[in-house]
N, C-alpha and C positions, 0 to 999 in steps of 0.2 A: 244364100241359105244360112251362112254363118251369122249374118246380121239378125235374121229372124230369130234364131236360137238364142243369141245374146239378149235380144229384146224380150223374149218370153222369160228367160231366166231372170232378168232384171225386174220384170213385173212380178214374178213369183216371189222373189226376195222382198220386194216392197210390200206386197200383200201380207206375207208371213210376219214381217217385222211390225207392220201397222196393226194387224189384228192381234198379234201377241202382246204388244205394249198396251193396247186398249183393254184386252182381257186382264192383264196384270193390274192396270189402273183401277178397273172396276171391282176386281176380286179383293184386293188389299191396297187400295189407293191411299189408305191412312199413312202408309210409309212415307209419302211425300211431305206430309206436314208433321212428322214425328219430332218430339223433343225428348232427348235422352239424358238421364242423370244416373250415372253408374249402370247398373243392370236394369233399371226401371225406365220404361218408355211410356210417354203420354202423347195424346193428340189433342192439344188445346183447341184446335179448330172444330172439333166434333160438336161442341155445344154453342158455337157462335151463330149469329143470325145469318151470316153469309160465308159458309165454309168454302175452301178452295174447290175447284171442279172435281178433283180426284176424291176428296173426302165426301163431297156430295154424291158422287157415283157409288162409293162404298156404302154410304148410309141408305141410299135408295135400294141397293141390292140386298143388304142385310135386313132392312125394315126394322131396325132396333131403335128403341127409345133411348135417347142420350140425355145426360144431365145438361142443363143450360150452363153457360159460362159462369153465371152468378151463383148457380147452385152447387157446383162442385167440379172435380176433376178426377179422372181415373188413371192410375198407373198400372202397367202390366210388366211382370218380370217372368221371362221364360228360361233365364239362365241365372247362375249365381254370379257374384262379383268377379270371379275368375274367368267367366265366360263358358263354364260347363253347363249343359242343359239340366234343368231341374228334373229329378227322377224320384218316384215314391219309394224306391229301395234305399234311399239315403235320408239322413236327417239334416236339417239346416237350422242355422241360427241367424235371426235378423237382429242387428244391433245398431244403435244410434238414435237419430232423431227423424221425425217427419216434418215436412213444411207446416207452417202455422195454419191451423184449420180449427173450426169449431168442434168437429167430430170426424172420425175416420173409421173405416172397417177394412179388415184383411180377410180374404177368402182364398181358398185353393180350388182351382177348377181344372178339369181335363180338357182335351182338345175340342170336345163338343160343347163346352161351357157348363158341364154338370158339376155341381158342388161336390167336393171330395171329403167333406167332414165325416168323421167316424159316426156310425149310428149311435144315437143317444147323447150326442154332444152338441154344443152350439154350432150353428152353421158358419159363423164368422167370429173373428176376434174383433172386439170393439175397443176404441180408445178409452172408454169409460171403465173398462175392466182390466187395464194393463197396469201392472206395478212398475214404477220407474225408480231409478237411483236419485241421489241428491241433486245431480246436474240436470235431471229431466230426461236422461237417456234411457232407453228401454232395451230389453233383451227378450226376444220371443223365439221359442223353439218350435219348429215345424217338422212334423213327421209322424210316423206310426209308432215310434218308440217312446215310452214314458220319459218325460223330462221334467226337471224341477222348474218352478216359477211359471212364467207365462208360456202356455203350451197350446198350439193349434194342432189337435189330434186329427190325423188323416187316415183314410182307408183306401184300398185299391192298389193298383200297380201301374207302372209305366210313367211316361212323361206327364208333367203338369205345369200349371202357371200359377203365379200369385197375383191377385188383383188387390191393389190398395186404392180405395176410393176416399178422397178427401172432400168433405162437405164444407161449404162456405170458407174457401181457402183463398189465400193471397198468392199462391204459387203462380209463377209466370205473369203476374199482373204488374210487376214493377215495384210494388209495395212490399217491403220486407224481403227483397230478392236475395239478401244474404242468408236467409233462412231456407233457401231452396235446396236442402240436403235431404237425401233419402237414406233409409236403413241399408247397411251393408249386409249382403246375403253370403254366409259362409257355410260351405259344405262340411258336414260331420262324417260320422261313420256310415258305411254302406253295407247292406246285407248281401 
């Protein structure tokens, strides 16, 4: 009798583990192919011709159109550089450089992927409209409070993510790999 109970328990553990890991791989399998630079995470396999099986499962489940590897690369930040989650009750400063690219955009989105730009403002910060210092470094203020210089004005409340999309970039390609630096995200005041 004890043998049968142990056998049933072992089968139950195996099934729960197998189905649990399969569900995780399909719901957010991108984590297996993630590349991280500071607070920014990217999935270079998303736009490739033959992504890894976990990324392929995630793409199938989400049915989202991805940029091809030659077209661009998207980075996502859900925390600041110190590791604290991004929250709309706080202001943030992005400072530094982005990897070499022809063009880039920065947007803030909620957990459902909805753009959080304040009504009547641009939906995204674009590289063509950013003022830089003499070294080429930029400073962008993100939040609901008025800030001088480059400012991405947001509306709403709760957690959010920053999406930085690089178009026609050499990031992760081996060319110019010394330029694969990302902006530092620093938390400011919180309401």
